[in-house]
C-alpha positions in Angstrom: 0.0 0.0 0.0 2.9 2.4 0.8 4.3 1.9 -2.7 1.0 3.1 -4.2 0.4 5.9 -1.8 3.9 7.5 -2.2 3.1 8.4 -5.9 0.0 10.4 -4.8 1.3 12.5 -1.9 3.7 15.4 -1.6 7.3 15.2 -0.6 6.5 16.7 2.8 4.0 13.9 3.5 6.5 11.3 2.2 9.0 12.6 4.7 6.4 12.2 7.5 5.7 8.6 6.5 9.4 7.8 6.4 9.9 9.3 9.9 7.1 7.0 11.1 8.8 3.9 9.6 12.2 5.1 11.1 10.6 5.3 14.6 9.4 1.7 14.3 12.6 0.2 12.8 13.0 -2.5 15.5 9.5 -3.7 15.1 9.4 -3.7 11.3 12.6 -5.6 10.8 11.9 -8.6 13.1 12.6 -11.8 11.2 12.9 -9.8 8.0 14.6 -11.4 5.0 16.2 -8.8 2.8 15.7 -10.8 -0.4 12.0 -11.5 -0.1 8.8 -10.4 1.6 8.6 -7.1 3.4 12.4 -6.7 2.9 11.8 -6.1 -0.8 8.8 -3.9 -0.2 10.8 -1.7 2.2 13.7 -1.5 -0.3 11.4 -0.5 -3.2 9.7 2.1 -1.0 13.1 3.7 0.0 14.4 3.6 -3.6 11.3 5.2 -5.0 11.4 7.9 -2.3 15.1 8.6 -3.1 14.1 8.9 -6.8 11.5 11.6 -6.1 13.7 13.7 -3.7 15.8 16.5 -5.1 19.6 15.8 -5.0 20.3 19.5 -4.1 17.4 20.6 -1.9 16.5 17.4 0.0 20.0 16.2 0.9 19.2 15.8 4.6 16.2 13.5 4.0 18.2 11.5 1.4 21.0 11.0 3.9 18.5 9.8 6.5 17.1 7.3 4.1 20.5 6.0 3.2 21.4 5.6 6.8 18.1 3.8 7.4 18.9 1.3 4.6 22.5 0.8 5.9 21.0 -0.1 9.3 18.4 -2.4 7.9 20.2 -4.3 5.2 23.6 -6.0 5.5 26.7 -4.5 3.9 26.9 -7.3 1.3 23.3 -6.8 0.2 23.3 -7.1 -3.7 21.1 -4.1 -4.3 23.6 -1.7 -2.8 27.0 -2.8 -3.8 27.0 -2.0 -7.6 28.4 -5.4 -8.7 28.7 -4.4 -12.3 30.9 -1.4 -11.5 28.7 1.1 -13.3 29.7 4.8 -13.2 27.4 7.8 -12.9 27.7 8.9 -16.5 24.5 11.0 -16.1 26.6 13.5 -14.1 27.3 15.9 -16.9 29.2 19.1 -16.4 28.4 22.0 -18.8 30.9 24.8 -19.3 31.4 27.7 -21.6 33.2 27.1 -24.9 36.3 29.1 -25.6 36.8 30.6 -29.1 40.5 31.5 -29.7 39.5 33.2 -33.1 37.4 35.9 -31.6 37.5 38.9 -34.0 37.3 41.3 -31.0 40.7 40.1 -29.7 43.6 42.4 -30.2 47.3 41.6 -30.2 49.2 42.3 -27.1 50.0 41.0 -23.6 46.4 41.1 -22.4 45.1 39.2 -25.4 47.8 36.5 -24.9 46.9 36.2 -21.2 43.3 35.9 -22.0 43.9 33.2 -24.6 46.1 31.3 -22.0 43.4 31.7 -19.4 40.8 30.4 -21.8 42.9 27.4 -22.7 43.4 26.5 -19.1 39.7 27.0 -18.4 39.0 24.5 -21.2 41.5 22.0 -20.0 40.3 22.0 -16.3 36.6 21.5 -17.1 37.3 19.0 -19.9 38.5 16.6 -17.2 35.0 16.3 -15.7 33.7 13.9 -18.4 36.7 11.6 -17.8 36.3 11.8 -14.0 32.6 10.7 -14.3 33.5 7.8 -16.6 37.1 6.6 -15.9 37.0 3.6 -18.4 36.7 6.2 -21.2 40.4 7.0 -20.7 41.4 3.7 -22.3 42.0 4.9 -25.8 45.5 6.3 -26.2 44.3 9.7 -27.5 42.1 10.1 -24.4 44.9 9.2 -22.1 47.2 11.7 -23.7 44.5 14.4 -23.5 44.0 13.5 -19.8 47.7 13.6 -19.1 48.2 17.0 -20.8 45.2 18.5 -18.9 46.3 17.1 -15.5 49.9 18.3 -15.9 48.6 21.8 -16.8 46.2 21.9 -13.8 48.8 20.6 -11.3 51.4 23.0 -12.5 49.0 26.0 -12.3 47.8 25.0 -8.8 51.4 24.6 -7.6 52.2 28.2 -8.8 49.0 29.5 -7.0 50.1 27.7 -3.8 53.6 29.3 -4.0 52.0 32.7 -4.5 49.8 32.1 -1.4 52.7 31.2 0.8 54.7 34.2 -0.4 51.8 36.5 0.3 51.5 35.0 3.8 55.2 35.6 4.5 54.9 39.3 3.3 51.8 39.9 5.4 53.4 38.3 8.5 56.5 40.5 8.2 54.4 43.6 7.7 52.4 42.8 10.9 55.6 42.1 12.9 57.0 45.4 11.9 54.1 47.3 13.4 53.6 47.9 17.1 51.8 45.2 19.0 48.1 46.0 19.8 47.1 46.5 23.4 46.0 43.4 25.3 42.3 42.4 25.0 40.3 42.5 28.2 39.4 39.1 29.7 35.7 39.6 29.2 36.2 40.4 25.5 38.3 37.2 25.1 35.7 35.1 26.8 32.9 36.6 24.6 35.0 36.1 21.5 35.6 32.4 22.4 31.9 31.9 23.1 30.9 33.5 19.7 33.5 31.4 17.9 32.1 28.2 19.4 28.5 29.0 18.5 29.2 30.2 15.0 31.8 27.6 14.0 29.4 25.2 12.5 27.8 28.0 10.3 31.1 28.8 8.7 31.3 25.5 6.9 30.1 25.9 3.3 29.1 23.1 1.0 28.2 23.3 -2.7 26.9 20.2 -4.4 28.5 21.4 -7.7 30.7 24.3 -8.5 29.6 26.9 -11.0 31.4 26.7 -14.4 30.9 30.3 -15.6 34.1 31.7 -17.2 33.5 35.0 -15.4 33.9 33.2 -12.0 36.9 31.1 -13.0 39.6 33.5 -11.6 37.8 33.7 -8.3 37.4 30.0 -8.1 41.1 29.4 -8.7 41.9 31.5 -5.6 39.6 29.4 -3.5 41.6 26.7 -1.7 38.5 24.5 -1.3 37.9 24.5 -5.0 41.5 23.5 -5.8 41.3 20.7 -3.2 38.2 19.3 -4.8 39.9 19.1 -8.2 43.1 17.6 -6.7 41.0 14.9 -4.9 39.3 14.1 -8.2 42.8 13.7 -9.8 43.8 11.4 -6.9 40.7 9.2 -7.3 41.3 9.0 -11.0 45.0 8.2 -10.6 44.3 5.5 -8.1 41.8 3.9 -10.5 44.5 4.0 -13.3 47.2 2.5 -11.0 44.7 -0.3 -10.2 44.8 -1.2 -14.0 48.5 -1.8 -14.0 49.9 -5.3 -14.6 51.3 -5.4 -11.1 48.1 -4.5 -9.4 46.1 -6.9 -11.5 48.5 -9.7 -10.7 48.0 -9.0 -7.0 44.2 -9.3 -7.3 44.5 -12.5 -9.3 42.2 -14.0 -11.9 42.0 -17.7 -11.0 39.6 -17.5 -8.1 36.0 -18.6 -8.9 34.5 -15.7 -7.0 36.3 -13.1 -9.2 33.9 -10.4 -10.4 34.7 -10.0 -14.1 32.4 -7.0 -14.4 34.9 -4.8 -12.6 37.9 -6.1 -14.6 38.6 -3.6 -17.4 40.2 -4.6 -20.7 42.9 -2.0 -20.8 46.2 -2.3 -18.9 48.7 0.5 -18.2 52.1 0.2 -19.7 55.3 1.0 -17.7 55.6 4.6 -18.8 51.9 5.4 -18.0 52.2 3.7 -14.6 55.4 5.8 -13.8 53.6 9.0 -14.8 50.7 8.1 -12.5 53.0 7.5 -9.6 54.8 10.8 -10.1 51.6 12.9 -10.5 50.2 11.3 -7.4 53.3 12.2 -5.4 53.1 15.9 -6.6 49.4 16.2 -5.8 49.9 14.6 -2.3 52.7 17.1 -1.5 50.6 20.0 -2.7 47.6 18.9 -0.5 49.9 18.6 2.5 51.4 22.1 2.0 48.0 23.8 1.6 46.2 25.7 4.4 45.7 23.3 7.4 46.8 20.6 5.0 48.5 18.2 7.3 45.3 17.0 8.9 43.5 17.1 5.6 46.3 15.0 4.0 46.2 12.5 6.8 42.4 12.1 6.3 42.7 11.7 2.5 45.6 9.2 2.9 43.6 7.1 5.3 40.5 7.1 3.1 42.5 6.0 0.0 44.3 3.3 2.0 40.9 1.9 3.1 39.6 2.2 -0.5 42.1 -0.4 -1.5 40.4 -2.9 0.8 37.0 -1.9 -0.7 38.3 -2.4 -4.3 39.6 -5.9 -3.3 36.2 -6.7 -1.8 34.4 -5.6 -4.9 36.8 -7.6 -7.0 35.9 -10.7 -5.0 32.2 -10.3 -5.7 31.4 -8.7 -2.4 31.5 -11.8 -0.2 29.5 -11.6 3.1 31.4 -10.6 6.2 29.4 -12.8 8.4 31.0 -15.9 9.8 29.5 -18.8 11.7 29.7 -18.5 15.4 32.4 -20.4 17.3 31.6 -23.6 19.0 32.4 -22.8 22.7 32.7 -25.7 25.0 31.1 -25.0 28.4 33.3 -24.9 31.5 36.6 -24.9 29.5 39.0 -22.1 30.4 41.0 -20.5 27.7 44.8 -21.0 27.9 46.6 -17.9 29.1 49.8 -17.0 27.2 52.6 -15.7 29.3 54.5 -12.6 27.9 57.6 -14.7 27.4 55.8 -17.1 25.1 54.4 -14.2 23.0 57.8 -12.6 22.8 59.3 -15.9 21.7 56.6 -16.2 19.0 57.1 -12.6 17.7 60.9 -12.3 18.2 61.3 -11.0 14.6 58.5 -8.5 15.0 57.8 -7.2 18.5 54.3 -7.1 19.9 53.0 -3.5 19.6 51.2 -2.4 22.8 50.1 1.1 21.7 53.2 3.1 22.8 56.9 2.7 22.7 57.3 2.4 26.4 54.7 -0.2 26.9 56.0 -2.1 23.9 59.5 -2.1 25.4 58.3 -3.2 28.8 56.1 -6.0 27.3 58.8 -7.4 25.0 61.5 -7.6 27.7 62.7 -11.1 28.5 62.5 -10.6 32.2 59.7 -11.8 34.4 57.2 -9.0 35.0 56.8 -9.8 38.7 60.6 -9.7 39.2 60.8 -6.5 37.2 58.2 -4.7 39.3 60.0 -5.7 42.6 63.3 -4.3 41.3 63.7 -1.0 43.2 66.7 0.0 41.1 64.4 0.4 38.1 61.6 2.1 39.9 61.2 5.8 39.2 61.3 8.2 42.2 58.9 11.0 42.8 60.3 14.3 41.5 59.3 17.7 42.8 57.8 20.4 40.5 61.0 22.4 40.7 62.9 19.4 39.2 60.2 18.8 36.6 60.1 22.4 35.3 63.8 23.2 35.6 64.8 22.2 32.1 61.7 23.8 30.5 62.3 27.0 32.5 65.8 27.3 30.9 64.3 26.9 27.4 61.8 29.8 27.9 62.3 33.6 28.1 60.4 35.7 30.6 57.6 36.2 28.0 57.3 32.4 27.5 58.9 32.5 24.0 61.7 30.2 23.1 65.1 31.2 24.3 67.9 32.2 21.9 69.0 29.2 19.9 65.8 27.2 20.7 63.0 26.5 18.3 59.4 26.1 19.2 59.1 22.5 17.9 62.0 21.4 20.2 60.6 22.7 23.4 59.7 20.1 26.1 56.2 21.6 26.2 55.5 19.9 22.8 56.3 16.4 24.3 53.1 14.8 25.5 54.9 12.5 27.9 56.7 15.4 29.5 53.4 17.3 29.9 51.7 14.3 31.5 54.4 13.7 34.0 54.6 17.4 34.9 50.8 17.6 35.4 50.9 14.6 37.7 53.7 16.1 39.7 51.9 19.5 40.0 48.7 17.9 41.1 50.2 16.5 44.2 51.2 19.8 46.0 50.5 22.6 43.5 47.0 22.0 42.4 46.1 25.7 43.1 48.3 26.7 40.2 45.8 25.3 37.7 43.1 27.7 38.9 45.2 30.7 37.7 45.8 29.3 34.2 43.2 30.8 31.8 44.7 29.3 28.6 43.6 25.7 29.5 46.1 23.0 30.3 49.3 24.6 29.1 52.7 23.7 30.5 54.3 27.0 29.5 51.5 28.8 31.4 52.2 26.5 34.3 55.9 27.7 34.2 54.7 31.3 34.4 52.6 30.7 37.5 55.4 28.6 39.0 57.8 31.5 38.5 55.5 33.9 40.3 55.1 31.6 43.2 58.8 30.9 43.6 59.6 34.5 42.7 62.3 33.4 40.3 64.4 36.4 39.2 63.9 37.3 35.5 66.9 36.3 33.5 68.8 39.1 31.8 67.7 41.8 34.2 69.7 40.8 37.3 
């Protein structure tokens, strides 16, 4: 009945029906078989509702439906794994055509720059049809066209990144040359922090698709987010191409009966093409890491692409189910406990990783852990706060900046283990110092309050 009703009601009413089904998820899915009965009815209902929703206006509702399907159906459900490896070729990007023989053009530097800008505009947006359908790159002419366009885009983006870094250096030197502004009152700082926390989520912008007007092209090139989107597309495409090399195909194998031949493409990269893909991937990765706040972004991208290799392997093996039969546990039988010495002996070539260097070193020692704990010579003694902060105090000036010959990255305050030990030491007899620190848990601020308490003479003035 729901399948018939959904064609007669508005999107708003469809959303209300879906919310009703979502609230009764546990009751509806009792003893449900995804391949027949109410499982198929629920799947058809959700797919029909997704078809009616707008891909740009109803993104929140579409996401809720996809999450609902992911919770109801297993990951290996055939209706959601795209076994044939189809690409979304309906995603067509329209952009302006560039005519180099415009009779209004005149000779000169401006006309030459305009023609170069138009040529680059054409190359960048001409990559979108190849991105939406990667197998279309198989013909040699298409690969050369893709190669030329990618090299041009990456080279231009590298020059823009260099210009951004140079402008940052100039602006920083200009600010340093000016007099420092007066200190901000504590109330204003607190208010600013509060406003920053409340408005942070509204400063994140998302566009389902970038505008392709030539009039906006220069402004888009200056946008770091736009450049990152294009670079990520290049990385996705390059990873697909590397997967078509002879070496990668040999890793996946072709003799297994469960091999999905639909995702095996006919073309294979030669040695020169594979070498170029590796080089361009390295250039793009370095550019992403050097960009604004790029280290965390690069780490996220690298992790996603690493996990994507497992996903590709799973698709290549026909999306086998992850479920395994339960273990046959015999009642009243205790599991054998392995002593650390046995584990170390089994992994002598590769030490057992325990989450940190110190725990790993302690775990992989050949000594008995009971004897090791009773050894008083190896037990650490309780240090005072003066002893804990002495070395960091020598590394800092009175204004808490690094001393001469010391760089910020080599300060002890950047060592998390040092910070943890110092906080533990201060908590025993100097807990009151934390109440005076407004910057949060900061070891350098702890040094400042410790100096005030001890009345340490300021170095260089006495």
